[in-house]
N, CA, C and O atoms as a DFTB+ gen file, in Angstrom:
748 C
 N C O
     1  1      44.001      16.872      -7.639
     2  2      42.145      17.568      -8.146
     3  2      41.541      16.542      -8.157
     4  3      40.784      16.044      -7.324
     5  1      42.042      16.053      -9.591
     6  2      40.762      14.877      -9.945
     7  2      40.420      13.790      -9.202
     8  3      39.264      13.392      -9.345
     9  1      41.348      13.027      -8.208
    10  2      41.262      12.434      -7.704
    11  2      40.606      12.738      -6.252
    12  3      39.803      11.900      -5.841
    13  1      40.778      13.444      -5.746
    14  2      39.623      14.614      -4.435
    15  2      38.217      14.484      -5.490
    16  3      37.591      13.425      -5.449
    17  1      37.922      15.186      -6.084
    18  2      36.836      15.194      -6.864
    19  2      35.947      13.895      -6.998
    20  3      34.748      13.616      -6.982
    21  1      37.125      13.265      -7.133
    22  2      36.044      11.489      -7.622
    23  2      36.268      10.898      -6.542
    24  3      36.333       9.691      -6.775
    25  1      36.442      11.152      -5.334
    26  2      36.195      10.306      -4.112
    27  2      35.236      10.818      -3.877
    28  3      34.203      10.154      -3.955
    29  1      35.156      12.698      -3.357
    30  2      33.783      13.062      -3.207
    31  2      32.636      12.760      -3.771
    32  3      31.539      12.872      -3.224
    33  1      32.945      12.174      -5.438
    34  2      31.691      12.012      -5.921
    35  2      31.238      10.661      -5.193
    36  3      30.183      10.500      -4.579
    37  1      32.297       9.688      -5.399
    38  2      32.059       8.148      -5.105
    39  2      31.432       7.971      -3.704
    40  3      30.572       7.117      -3.489
    41  1      31.966       8.935      -2.625
    42  2      31.339       9.038      -1.452
    43  2      29.786       9.865      -1.297
    44  3      28.911       9.453      -0.535
    45  1      29.668      10.814      -1.966
    46  2      27.866      11.147      -2.303
    47  2      27.137       9.711      -2.844
    48  3      26.230       9.235      -2.162
    49  1      27.421       9.270      -3.666
    50  2      27.114       8.231      -4.263
    51  2      26.778       6.956      -3.738
    52  3      25.869       6.276      -4.215
    53  1      27.648       6.520      -2.535
    54  2      27.431       5.546      -1.469
    55  2      26.167       6.299      -0.386
    56  3      25.165       5.771       0.096
    57  1      26.536       7.322      -0.286
    58  2      25.206       7.942       1.004
    59  2      24.277       8.032       0.318
    60  3      23.282       7.779       0.998
    61  1      23.948       8.323      -0.968
    62  2      22.620       8.203      -1.473
    63  2      22.094       7.224      -1.611
    64  3      20.870       7.184      -1.495
    65  1      22.964       5.877      -1.964
    66  2      22.575       4.531      -2.045
    67  2      22.171       4.137      -0.405
    68  3      21.273       3.359      -0.082
    69  1      22.806       4.663       0.251
    70  2      22.478       4.214       1.730
    71  2      20.806       4.337       2.072
    72  3      19.894       3.566       2.369
    73  1      21.012       5.961       1.816
    74  2      19.623       6.782       1.987
    75  2      18.400       6.292       1.054
    76  3      17.225       6.484       1.367
    77  1      18.734       5.756       0.090
    78  2      17.681       5.083      -0.841
    79  2      17.188       3.771       0.163
    80  3      16.119       3.594       0.747
    81  1      18.276       3.036       0.114
    82  2      18.295       1.497       0.856
    83  2      17.478       1.681       2.355
    84  3      16.778       0.727       2.697
    85  1      17.525       2.557       3.018
    86  2      16.902       2.785       3.871
    87  2      15.601       2.989       3.490
    88  3      14.647       2.269       3.786
    89  1      15.581       4.210       2.678
    90  2      13.724       4.664       2.136
    91  2      13.169       3.346       1.806
    92  3      12.069       3.183       2.333
    93  1      13.660       2.147       0.957
    94  2      13.299       1.151       0.257
    95  2      12.884       0.201       1.505
    96  3      11.748      -0.272       1.525
    97  1      13.745      -0.060       2.479
    98  2      13.314      -0.826       3.542
    99  2      12.260      -0.068       4.113
   100  3      11.338      -0.884       4.087
   101  1      11.796       0.996       4.625
   102  2      11.189       1.734       5.189
   103  2       9.728       1.541       4.485
   104  3       8.812       1.027       5.127
   105  1       9.534       2.016       3.014
   106  2       8.625       1.594       2.444
   107  2       7.946       0.089       2.119
   108  3       6.763      -0.204       1.944
   109  1       9.199      -0.783       2.104
   110  2       8.888      -2.254       2.271
   111  2       7.906      -2.591       3.719
   112  3       6.951      -3.368       3.743
   113  1       8.458      -1.739       4.945
   114  2       7.574      -2.271       6.035
   115  2       6.400      -1.442       6.257
   116  3       5.543      -1.626       7.122
   117  1       6.441      -0.552       5.429
   118  2       5.056       0.354       5.326
   119  2       4.031      -0.680       4.761
   120  3       2.972      -0.881       5.356
   121  1       4.381      -1.391       3.508
   122  2       3.435      -2.712       2.763
   123  2       3.447      -3.497       3.967
   124  3       2.333      -4.005       4.093
   125  1       4.224      -3.827       4.921
   126  2       3.964      -4.961       5.894
   127  2       2.914      -4.615       7.010
   128  3       2.043      -5.426       7.325
   129  1       3.045      -3.220       7.669
   130  2       2.412      -2.848       8.621
   131  2       0.946      -3.022       8.008
   132  3       0.025      -3.553       8.628
   133  1       0.822      -2.395       6.426
   134  2      -0.752      -2.077       5.891
   135  2      -1.193      -3.808       6.046
   136  3      -2.217      -4.189       6.614
   137  1      -0.493      -4.427       5.607
   138  2      -1.046      -5.902       5.763
   139  2      -1.501      -6.401       7.128
   140  3      -2.622      -6.758       7.489
   141  1      -0.308      -6.335       7.821
   142  2      -0.597      -6.951       9.203
   143  2      -2.010      -6.265       9.943
   144  3      -2.715      -7.044      10.585
   145  1      -2.435      -4.768       9.851
   146  2      -3.561      -4.093      10.340
   147  2      -4.628      -4.596       9.873
   148  3      -5.615      -4.705      10.601
   149  1      -4.646      -5.060       8.382
   150  2      -5.854      -5.629       7.883
   151  2      -5.967      -6.787       8.719
   152  3      -6.966      -6.752       9.438
   153  1      -5.344      -7.664       8.826
   154  2      -5.730      -8.937       9.735
   155  2      -6.107      -8.858      10.905
   156  3      -6.978      -9.569      11.406
   157  1      -5.426      -7.892      11.518
   158  2      -5.927      -7.860      13.255
   159  2      -6.634      -6.345      12.969
   160  3      -6.393      -5.377      13.690
   161  1      -7.327      -6.308      12.080
   162  2      -8.732      -5.200      11.831
   163  2      -8.223      -4.140      12.612
   164  3      -9.269      -3.641      13.027
   165  1      -7.256      -3.437      13.106
   166  2      -6.506      -2.208      13.242
   167  2      -6.495      -1.113      12.841
   168  3      -5.666      -0.660      12.052
   169  1      -7.508      -0.470      13.377
   170  2      -8.062       0.926      12.341
   171  2      -6.918       1.899      12.690
   172  3      -6.584       2.631      11.758
   173  1      -6.398       2.017      13.601
   174  2      -5.533       2.722      13.863
   175  2      -4.079       2.854      13.425
   176  3      -3.398       3.865      13.253
   177  1      -3.766       1.475      13.280
   178  2      -2.606       1.238      12.864
   179  2      -2.773       1.226      10.826
   180  3      -1.904       1.657      10.069
   181  1      -3.826       0.743      10.489
   182  2      -3.937       0.510       8.982
   183  2      -4.430       2.465       8.383
   184  3      -4.602       2.835       7.222
   185  1      -4.524       3.286       9.616
   186  2      -5.271       4.854       9.179
   187  2      -3.682       5.463       9.295
   188  3      -3.527       6.665       9.082
   189  1      -2.404       4.542       9.665
   190  2      -1.445       4.922      10.009
   191  2      -0.494       4.990       8.496
   192  3       0.336       5.811       8.109
   193  1      -0.967       3.900       7.957
   194  2      -0.325       3.959       6.734
   195  2      -0.347       5.234       5.467
   196  3       0.383       5.300       4.478
   197  1      -1.237       6.002       5.812
   198  2      -1.699       6.674       4.754
   199  2      -1.522       8.418       5.140
   200  3      -1.534       8.900       6.273
   201  1      -1.395       9.004       4.107
   202  2      -1.097      10.650       4.431
   203  2      -2.250      11.480       4.385
   204  3      -3.069      11.228       3.501
   205  1      -2.450      12.321       5.082
   206  2      -3.526      13.040       5.286
   207  2      -4.344      13.002       3.944
   208  3      -5.312      12.267       3.749
   209  1      -3.836      13.864       3.083
   210  2      -4.235      14.132       1.642
   211  2      -4.132      12.768       0.371
   212  3      -4.105      12.892      -0.854
   213  1      -4.100      11.772       1.026
   214  2      -3.958      10.239      -0.071
   215  2      -5.422      10.210      -0.659
   216  3      -6.462      10.822      -0.418
   217  1      -5.108       9.411      -1.372
   218  2      -5.841       8.615      -2.019
   219  2      -6.340       7.469      -2.241
   220  3      -5.334       6.845      -2.578
   221  1      -7.273       6.682      -2.295
   222  2      -7.324       5.211      -2.903
   223  2      -8.300       5.191      -3.953
   224  3      -9.305       5.861      -4.191
   225  1      -7.633       4.089      -4.598
   226  2      -9.065       4.228      -5.581
   227  2      -8.839       2.551      -6.121
   228  3      -7.902       1.890      -6.567
   229  1     -10.451       2.296      -5.751
   230  2     -10.680       0.524      -6.111
   231  2     -11.787       0.370      -6.877
   232  3     -12.627       1.265      -6.969
   233  1     -11.880      -0.689      -7.447
   234  2     -12.827      -1.062      -8.766
   235  2     -13.946      -1.406      -7.592
   236  3     -13.694      -1.799      -6.453
   237  1     -14.835      -1.233      -7.988
   238  2     -16.567      -1.338      -7.839
   239  2     -16.737      -2.598      -8.220
   240  3     -17.092      -2.732      -9.391
   241  1     -16.528      -3.998      -7.308
   242  2     -16.881      -5.170      -7.651
   243  2     -18.253      -5.215      -7.989
   244  3     -18.293      -6.009      -8.929
   245  1     -19.570      -4.757      -7.726
   246  2     -20.748      -4.913      -8.476
   247  2     -20.141      -4.393      -9.933
   248  3     -20.855      -4.800     -10.850
   249  1     -19.559      -3.984     -10.168
   250  2     -19.278      -2.969     -11.721
   251  2     -17.594      -2.959     -11.741
   252  3     -17.033      -1.938     -11.345
   253  1     -16.876      -3.982     -12.157
   254  2     -15.567      -3.585     -12.236
   255  2     -15.032      -2.718     -13.258
   256  3     -13.843      -2.603     -13.555
   257  1     -15.988      -2.136     -13.753
   258  2     -15.480      -1.472     -14.802
   259  2     -15.545      -0.256     -14.579
   260  3     -15.331       0.512     -15.516
   261  1     -15.867       0.268     -13.246
   262  2     -16.295       1.323     -12.217
   263  2     -15.311       1.517     -11.460
   264  3     -14.502       0.607     -11.276
   265  1     -15.167       2.765     -10.850
   266  2     -13.992       2.670      -9.715
   267  2     -14.610       3.552      -8.546
   268  3     -15.367       4.514      -8.672
   269  1     -14.173       3.069      -7.536
   270  2     -14.102       3.997      -6.049
   271  2     -13.217       4.726      -5.669
   272  3     -12.200       4.191      -5.227
   273  1     -13.308       6.168      -5.712
   274  2     -12.116       7.183      -5.751
   275  2     -12.344       7.597      -3.864
   276  3     -13.275       8.368      -3.631
   277  1     -11.828       7.279      -3.096
   278  2     -11.790       7.751      -1.893
   279  2     -10.472       8.853      -1.427
   280  3      -9.363       8.433      -1.096
   281  1     -10.849      10.361      -1.477
   282  2      -9.444      11.115      -0.937
   283  2      -9.871      11.533       0.199
   284  3     -11.001      11.629       0.679
   285  1      -8.276      11.901       0.779
   286  2      -8.303      11.972       2.266
   287  2      -8.222      10.534       3.513
   288  3      -8.989       9.590       3.703
   289  1      -7.349      10.807       3.956
   290  2      -7.068       9.758       4.703
   291  2      -8.560       9.603       5.895
   292  3      -8.794       8.487       6.359
   293  1      -9.404      10.733       6.263
   294  2     -10.399      10.249       6.882
   295  2     -11.572       9.626       6.064
   296  3     -12.209       8.798       6.715
   297  1     -11.963       9.813       4.910
   298  2     -12.594       9.005       4.000
   299  2     -11.883       7.891       4.043
   300  3     -12.369       7.043       4.790
   301  1     -10.896       7.590       3.501
   302  2     -10.001       6.126       3.032
   303  2     -10.301       5.168       4.309
   304  3     -10.612       3.978       4.251
   305  1     -10.151       5.882       5.358
   306  2     -10.381       5.347       6.846
   307  2     -11.778       4.563       6.846
   308  3     -12.031       3.358       6.873
   309  1     -12.668       5.813       6.801
   310  2     -14.252       5.254       7.081
   311  2     -14.864       4.422       5.763
   312  3     -15.997       3.941       5.753
   313  1     -14.020       4.347       4.777
   314  2     -14.528       3.443       3.687
   315  2     -13.844       1.885       4.243
   316  3     -14.372       0.773       4.223
   317  1     -12.903       2.169       4.578
   318  2     -12.413       0.484       5.142
   319  2     -12.783       0.294       6.228
   320  3     -12.661      -0.867       6.619
   321  1     -13.335       1.219       7.111
   322  2     -13.756       0.580       7.972
   323  2     -15.039      -0.225       7.778
   324  3     -15.085      -1.306       8.367
   325  1     -16.243       0.197       6.930
   326  2     -17.370       0.007       6.641
   327  2     -16.817      -1.014       5.669
   328  3     -17.287      -2.093       6.029
   329  1     -16.083      -1.181       4.662
   330  2     -16.153      -2.550       4.227
   331  2     -15.792      -3.333       4.966
   332  3     -16.541      -4.307       4.889
   333  1     -14.875      -3.504       5.825
   334  2     -14.446      -4.473       6.775
   335  2     -15.725      -5.028       7.515
   336  3     -15.855      -6.194       7.887
   337  1     -16.357      -4.335       7.621
   338  2     -17.834      -4.989       8.334
   339  2     -18.796      -5.806       8.120
   340  3     -19.580      -6.341       8.904
   341  1     -18.660      -5.883       6.738
   342  2     -18.918      -6.697       5.985
   343  2     -18.644      -7.822       5.962
   344  3     -19.402      -8.648       5.453
   345  1     -17.407      -8.163       6.549
   346  2     -16.451      -9.303       6.103
   347  2     -15.573     -10.076       7.223
   348  3     -14.374      -9.821       7.339
   349  1     -16.320     -11.183       8.172
   350  2     -16.010     -11.626       9.382
   351  2     -14.360     -12.084       8.981
   352  3     -13.392     -11.816       9.693
   353  1     -14.311     -12.731       7.851
   354  2     -13.114     -13.336       7.568
   355  2     -12.077     -12.462       6.334
   356  3     -12.720     -11.985       5.399
   357  1     -10.564     -12.249       6.306
   358  2     -10.659     -11.709       5.684
   359  2      -8.771     -12.074       5.251
   360  3      -7.912     -11.756       6.073
   361  1      -8.449     -12.622       4.155
   362  2      -6.762     -13.129       4.395
   363  2      -6.788     -12.261       3.140
   364  3      -7.404     -12.504       2.103
   365  1      -5.769     -10.873       3.497
   366  2      -4.865     -10.802       2.651
   367  2      -3.472     -10.884       2.163
   368  3      -2.609     -10.928       3.040
   369  1      -3.183     -10.906       1.225
   370  2      -1.686     -11.933       1.198
   371  2      -1.077     -11.068      -0.012
   372  3      -1.574     -10.830      -1.113
   373  1       0.081     -10.696       0.504
   374  2       1.148     -10.026      -0.618
   375  2       1.648     -11.367      -1.262
   376  3       1.659     -12.504      -0.791
   377  1       2.077     -10.870      -2.531
   378  2       2.941     -12.251      -3.226
   379  2       3.988     -11.385      -3.585
   380  3       5.021     -11.952      -3.229
   381  1       4.186     -10.593      -3.967
   382  2       5.580      -9.593      -4.967
   383  2       5.211      -8.254      -4.904
   384  3       4.111      -7.752      -4.676
   385  1       6.610      -7.601      -5.210
   386  2       6.445      -6.250      -5.241
   387  2       7.665      -5.476      -5.628
   388  3       8.807      -5.883      -5.415
   389  1       7.437      -4.594      -6.077
   390  2       8.836      -3.950      -6.672
   391  2       9.066      -2.390      -6.232
   392  3       8.195      -2.148      -5.396
   393  1       9.552      -1.697      -6.360
   394  2      10.019       0.078      -5.999
   395  2      10.480       0.549      -6.767
   396  3      11.627       0.108      -6.827
   397  1      10.274       1.418      -7.666
   398  2      11.089       2.324      -8.554
   399  2      11.052       3.734      -8.165
   400  3      10.051       4.310      -7.740
   401  1      12.735       4.487      -8.415
   402  2      12.763       5.514      -8.176
   403  2      12.546       6.780      -9.256
   404  3      13.390       6.670     -10.145
   405  1      11.955       7.578      -9.396
   406  2      11.624       8.323     -10.394
   407  2      12.453       9.394      -9.835
   408  3      12.844       9.603      -8.686
   409  1      12.653      10.132     -11.136
   410  2      13.722      11.424     -10.876
   411  2      13.142      12.692     -11.689
   412  3      13.689      13.792     -11.622
   413  1      12.251      12.503     -12.286
   414  2      11.542      13.650     -13.407
   415  2      11.434      14.608     -12.312
   416  3      11.709      14.357     -11.138
   417  1      10.865      16.124     -12.937
   418  2      10.635      17.160     -12.205
   419  2       9.307      16.516     -11.128
   420  3       9.462      16.150      -9.962
   421  1       8.155      16.515     -11.830
   422  2       6.920      16.226     -11.025
   423  2       6.914      14.590     -11.623
   424  3       7.507      14.060     -12.563
   425  1       5.902      14.054     -10.553
   426  2       4.846      12.853     -10.858
   427  2       4.226      13.102     -11.680
   428  3       4.243      14.304     -11.944
   429  1       3.369      12.265     -12.535
   430  2       2.232      12.114     -13.318
   431  2       1.041      12.460     -12.682
   432  3       0.939      11.979     -11.553
   433  1       0.289      13.014     -12.987
   434  2      -1.366      12.870     -12.334
   435  2      -1.488      14.083     -11.444
   436  3      -1.102      15.152     -11.917
   437  1      -2.048      14.054     -10.029
   438  2      -2.663      14.988      -9.470
   439  2      -1.222      15.206      -8.144
   440  3      -1.283      16.242      -7.481
   441  1      -0.642      14.726      -8.003
   442  2       0.198      14.871      -7.313
   443  2       1.142      15.941      -6.797
   444  3       1.863      16.341      -7.711
   445  1       1.331      16.420      -5.865
   446  2       1.870      17.906      -5.734
   447  2       3.029      18.233      -6.101
   448  3       3.604      17.214      -5.719
   449  1       3.927      18.933      -6.599
   450  2       5.157      19.206      -6.849
   451  2       5.651      19.754      -5.424
   452  3       5.076      20.385      -4.537
   453  1       7.277      19.133      -5.604
   454  2       7.656      19.346      -4.125
   455  2       7.781      18.596      -2.998
   456  3       8.363      18.926      -1.965
   457  1       7.217      17.577      -3.228
   458  2       6.613      16.407      -1.816
   459  2       7.836      15.741      -1.606
   460  3       7.991      15.361      -0.446
   461  1       8.611      15.528      -2.273
   462  2       9.611      14.254      -2.635
   463  2      10.783      14.467      -2.342
   464  3      11.191      15.530      -2.810
   465  1      11.568      13.859      -1.713
   466  2      12.711      14.735      -1.118
   467  2      13.991      14.672      -2.397
   468  3      13.831      13.935      -3.369
   469  1      14.995      15.367      -2.272
   470  2      16.219      15.474      -3.368
   471  2      15.569      15.259      -5.013
   472  3      16.404      14.936      -5.858
   473  1      14.231      15.416      -5.440
   474  2      14.105      15.393      -6.619
   475  2      13.571      13.868      -6.847
   476  3      13.085      13.654      -7.958
   477  1      13.593      13.204      -6.280
   478  2      12.951      11.690      -6.534
   479  2      12.052      11.247      -5.710
   480  3      12.049      11.466      -4.498
   481  1      11.182      10.553      -6.371
   482  2       9.648       9.987      -5.330
   483  2      10.010       8.612      -5.659
   484  3      10.835       8.470      -6.561
   485  1       9.458       7.398      -4.992
   486  2       9.277       6.038      -4.992
   487  2       7.699       6.140      -5.486
   488  3       6.834       6.959      -5.177
   489  1       7.645       4.738      -6.568
   490  2       6.045       4.411      -6.375
   491  2       6.515       2.371      -6.457
   492  3       7.452       1.584      -6.327
   493  1       5.546       2.425      -6.661
   494  2       5.435       0.776      -6.045
   495  2       4.440      -0.090      -6.872
   496  3       3.427       0.514      -7.226
   497  1       4.542      -1.397      -7.246
   498  2       3.826      -2.099      -7.679
   499  2       3.577      -3.305      -6.839
   500  3       4.621      -3.943      -6.968
   501  1       2.778      -3.989      -6.043
   502  2       2.346      -4.947      -5.826
   503  2       1.029      -6.028      -5.799
   504  3      -0.117      -5.623      -5.602
   505  1       1.264      -7.043      -5.959
   506  2       0.755      -8.080      -6.323
   507  2       0.255      -8.492      -4.911
   508  3       1.008      -8.536      -3.937
   509  1      -1.094      -8.796      -4.868
   510  2      -2.230      -8.989      -3.778
   511  2      -3.462      -9.892      -4.411
   512  3      -4.110      -9.904      -5.457
   513  1      -3.409     -10.707      -3.064
   514  2      -5.089     -11.829      -3.019
   515  2      -5.462     -11.550      -2.225
   516  3      -4.740     -11.158      -1.309
   517  1      -6.895     -11.595      -2.111
   518  2      -7.676     -11.295      -0.800
   519  2      -8.502     -12.172      -1.085
   520  3      -9.073     -12.101      -2.173
   521  1      -8.797     -13.271      -0.153
   522  2     -10.010     -13.931       0.397
   523  2     -10.783     -13.623       1.586
   524  3     -10.400     -13.617       2.756
   525  1     -12.234     -13.299       0.981
   526  2     -12.926     -12.833       2.324
   527  2     -14.142     -13.859       1.933
   528  3     -14.331     -14.503       0.901
   529  1     -15.093     -13.743       3.466
   530  2     -15.932     -14.428       3.735
   531  2     -16.776     -13.471       3.879
   532  3     -16.236     -12.484       4.380
   533  1     -18.432     -13.266       3.541
   534  2     -18.998     -12.358       3.445
   535  2     -19.951     -12.400       4.775
   536  3     -19.570     -13.155       5.670
   537  1     -20.627     -11.983       4.893
   538  2     -21.786     -11.899       6.384
   539  2     -22.708     -13.304       5.905
   540  3     -23.286     -13.777       6.884
   541  1     -22.890     -13.836       5.015
   542  2     -23.826     -15.013       4.689
   543  2     -22.896     -16.213       4.458
   544  3     -23.481     -17.290       4.348
   545  1     -21.503     -16.230       4.360
   546  2     -20.755     -17.332       4.837
   547  2     -20.025     -17.479       3.407
   548  3     -19.064     -18.249       3.408
   549  1     -20.392     -16.755       2.007
   550  2     -19.960     -17.208       1.041
   551  2     -18.793     -16.686       0.877
   552  3     -18.623     -15.585       1.401
   553  1     -17.729     -17.259       0.167
   554  2     -16.154     -17.124       0.080
   555  2     -15.853     -16.246      -1.341
   556  3     -16.195     -16.845      -2.361
   557  1     -15.239     -14.861      -1.544
   558  2     -14.964     -14.762      -2.223
   559  2     -13.047     -14.565      -2.543
   560  3     -12.257     -14.584      -1.599
   561  1     -12.473     -14.346      -4.365
   562  2     -11.447     -14.406      -3.952
   563  2     -11.028     -13.122      -5.202
   564  3     -11.503     -12.899      -6.316
   565  1     -10.128     -12.576      -4.553
   566  2      -9.654     -11.357      -5.774
   567  2      -7.958     -11.580      -5.917
   568  3      -7.220     -12.134      -5.103
   569  1      -7.625     -11.008      -7.123
   570  2      -6.569     -11.651      -7.084
   571  2      -6.159      -9.698      -7.926
   572  3      -7.064      -9.198      -8.594
   573  1      -5.008      -9.011      -7.770
   574  2      -5.171      -8.243      -8.394
   575  2      -3.811      -7.502      -7.973
   576  3      -3.127      -8.067      -7.119
   577  1      -3.316      -6.152      -8.558
   578  2      -2.056      -5.152      -8.632
   579  2      -2.393      -4.040      -7.948
   580  3      -3.398      -3.417      -8.293
   581  1      -1.737      -3.680      -7.043
   582  2      -1.633      -2.155      -6.583
   583  2      -0.940      -1.441      -7.007
   584  3       0.161      -1.954      -6.809
   585  1      -0.759      -0.262      -7.645
   586  2       0.224       0.715      -8.250
   587  2      -0.115       1.692      -7.227
   588  3      -1.206       2.231      -7.035
   589  1       1.448       1.903      -6.333
   590  2       1.469       3.098      -5.362
   591  2       2.171       4.141      -5.646
   592  3       2.774       4.084      -6.718
   593  1       2.336       5.483      -4.759
   594  2       2.945       6.655      -4.962
   595  2       2.884       6.709      -3.370
   596  3       1.863       6.474      -2.724
   597  1       3.966       7.008      -2.897
   598  2       4.430       7.029      -1.483
   599  2       5.230       8.604      -1.100
   600  3       6.089       9.120      -1.815
   601  1       4.798       9.075      -0.041
   602  2       5.236      10.278       0.118
   603  2       6.085      10.000       1.907
   604  3       5.918       9.081       2.709
   605  1       6.892      11.117       1.972
   606  2       7.951      10.827       3.360
   607  2       7.116      12.284       4.357
   608  3       7.063      13.435       3.922
   609  1       6.657      11.923       5.454
   610  2       6.261      12.783       6.129
   611  2       6.483      12.702       7.390
   612  3       6.065      11.722       8.007
   613  1       7.300      13.881       8.134
   614  2       7.778      13.689       9.221
   615  2       8.626      12.400       9.796
   616  3       8.598      11.780      10.860
   617  1       9.347      12.300       8.655
   618  2      10.559      11.008       8.672
   619  2      10.046       9.921       8.024
   620  3      10.870       9.209       7.452
   621  1       8.515       9.509       7.950
   622  2       8.182       8.189       8.171
   623  2       7.326       7.874       6.549
   624  3       6.206       8.376       6.459
   625  1       7.693       7.313       5.696
   626  2       7.091       6.856       4.522
   627  2       5.835       6.761       4.320
   628  3       5.700       5.621       4.763
   629  1       4.364       7.190       3.862
   630  2       2.983       6.842       3.869
   631  2       2.796       6.440       2.488
   632  3       3.754       6.210       1.751
   633  1       1.361       6.332       2.051
   634  2       0.901       5.944       1.071
   635  2       0.100       7.447       0.440
   636  3      -0.837       8.051       0.962
   637  1       0.756       7.741      -0.709
   638  2       0.198       9.193      -1.006
   639  2      -1.048       8.597      -1.980
   640  3      -2.099       9.237      -2.011
   641  1      -0.892       7.163      -2.901
   642  2      -1.723       6.971      -3.440
   643  2      -1.758       5.800      -3.561
   644  3      -0.630       5.318      -3.658
   645  1      -2.708       4.958      -3.609
   646  2      -3.006       3.855      -3.865
   647  2      -4.120       3.052      -4.947
   648  3      -5.285       2.773      -4.664
   649  1      -3.632       2.855      -5.860
   650  2      -4.894       2.394      -6.913
   651  2      -4.675       0.850      -7.370
   652  3      -3.698       0.380      -7.954
   653  1      -5.952       0.140      -6.908
   654  2      -5.803      -1.125      -7.184
   655  2      -6.723      -1.995      -8.237
   656  3      -7.944      -1.844      -8.228
   657  1      -6.244      -2.685      -8.921
   658  2      -6.513      -2.770     -10.550
   659  2      -6.721      -4.756     -10.018
   660  3      -5.889      -5.462      -9.448
   661  1      -8.362      -5.185     -10.574
   662  2      -8.417      -6.528     -10.873
   663  2      -7.780      -6.997     -11.527
   664  3      -7.552      -6.327     -12.535
   665  1      -6.879      -8.762     -11.432
   666  2      -6.743      -9.165     -12.180
   667  2      -7.453     -10.550     -12.578
   668  3      -7.391     -11.124     -13.666
   669  1      -8.119     -10.926     -11.461
   670  2      -9.358     -11.882     -11.287
   671  2     -10.390     -11.794      -9.812
   672  3     -10.047     -11.336      -8.722
   673  1     -11.249     -12.175     -10.052
   674  2     -12.792     -11.684      -9.405
   675  2     -13.329     -12.892      -9.213
   676  3     -13.311     -13.451     -10.309
   677  1     -13.992     -13.887      -8.065
   678  2     -14.486     -15.237      -8.718
   679  2     -14.522     -15.697      -6.975
   680  3     -14.097     -15.011      -6.046
   681  1     -15.165     -17.063      -6.891
   682  2     -15.907     -17.451      -5.831
   683  2     -14.472     -18.255      -5.440
   684  3     -13.783     -18.811      -6.295
   685  1     -14.134     -18.220      -3.975
   686  2     -12.664     -18.888      -3.530
   687  2     -12.944     -20.515      -2.920
   688  3     -13.739     -20.980      -2.103
   689  1     -11.954     -21.041      -3.696
   690  2     -12.400     -22.153      -3.513
   691  2     -11.509     -22.977      -1.759
   692  3     -10.935     -24.066      -1.741
   693  1     -11.619     -22.377      -0.985
   694  2     -11.194     -22.888       0.343
   695  2     -12.361     -23.006       0.868
   696  3     -13.070     -22.073       1.245
   697  1     -12.739     -24.769       0.938
   698  2     -13.334     -25.635       1.428
   699  2     -13.289     -25.728       2.838
   700  3     -14.186     -26.408       3.336
   701  1     -12.263     -25.086       3.795
   702  2     -12.154     -25.152       4.628
   703  2     -12.903     -24.678       5.812
   704  3     -14.045     -24.236       5.687
   705  1     -12.112     -24.776       7.325
   706  2     -12.956     -23.634       7.970
   707  2     -12.072     -22.262       8.379
   708  3     -10.877     -22.520       8.520
   709  1     -12.334     -21.234       8.538
   710  2     -11.720     -19.941       8.945
   711  2     -11.945     -19.724      10.156
   712  3     -12.949     -20.166      10.716
   713  1     -11.238     -19.163      10.621
   714  2     -10.732     -18.483      12.123
   715  2     -10.555     -17.502      12.568
   716  3      -9.912     -16.884      11.720
   717  1     -10.749     -16.722      13.638
   718  2     -10.682     -15.463      13.672
   719  2      -9.277     -15.281      13.954
   720  3      -8.806     -16.249      14.551
   721  1      -8.197     -14.055      13.639
   722  2      -7.131     -13.539      14.173
   723  2      -6.574     -13.960      15.613
   724  3      -7.239     -13.379      16.470
   725  1      -5.434     -14.890      16.255
   726  2      -5.195     -14.657      17.371
   727  2      -5.865     -13.561      18.144
   728  3      -6.708     -13.696      19.030
   729  1      -5.452     -12.667      17.758
   730  2      -5.714     -11.128      18.426
   731  2      -6.842     -11.254      18.995
   732  3      -7.002     -11.359      20.211
   733  1      -7.689     -11.252      18.171
   734  2      -9.305     -11.377      18.257
   735  2      -9.645     -12.644      19.463
   736  3     -10.517     -12.694      20.330
   737  1      -8.655     -13.517      19.126
   738  2      -9.022     -14.859      20.267
   739  2      -8.395     -14.368      21.722
   740  3      -8.683     -15.216      22.566
   741  1      -7.883     -13.634      22.103
   742  2      -6.840     -13.150      23.062
   743  2      -5.883     -14.473      23.353
   744  3      -5.728     -15.234      24.309
   745  1      -5.388     -14.358      22.172
   746  2      -4.075     -15.524      21.820
   747  2      -3.065     -14.228      22.118
   748  3      -1.844     -14.364      22.035
């Protein structure tokens, strides 16, 4: 009997590991789709990475000690669209990241209880750089870290919360020429 229980337990652990691996790959794909949508300036694709009741927290680059907090997908997307209009060129570069699975009863903060399957939820930390060129041709470099929470909705992982913290902000030392995304050039 102990052997049967042991085999059943091992089978369950393998199934959970495969489910978690699939979820982690889906979350990594979410991050990739987010970055790709930024480069293509694809409003619908970018909006499709956010949960309906998501939260996006960014530093105010005019006052880095202050935060801009946007709640709800519609507000987040409107804020992103407005920001992107100020930058004819944006290079958003993902450097590295990590996903952790939490198993407590409820995540910290304002996240509602019960939204994560199997009593666990993923949180991620992603280091990114962004080089932007504004309407006046000035280039700026931002380096920072996103701390994320994810939610699975209708079988798809989405951002429940993204909090960006600056680690560096300053002029970009890119002296070359910028070009529009190939999609914008019809390539």
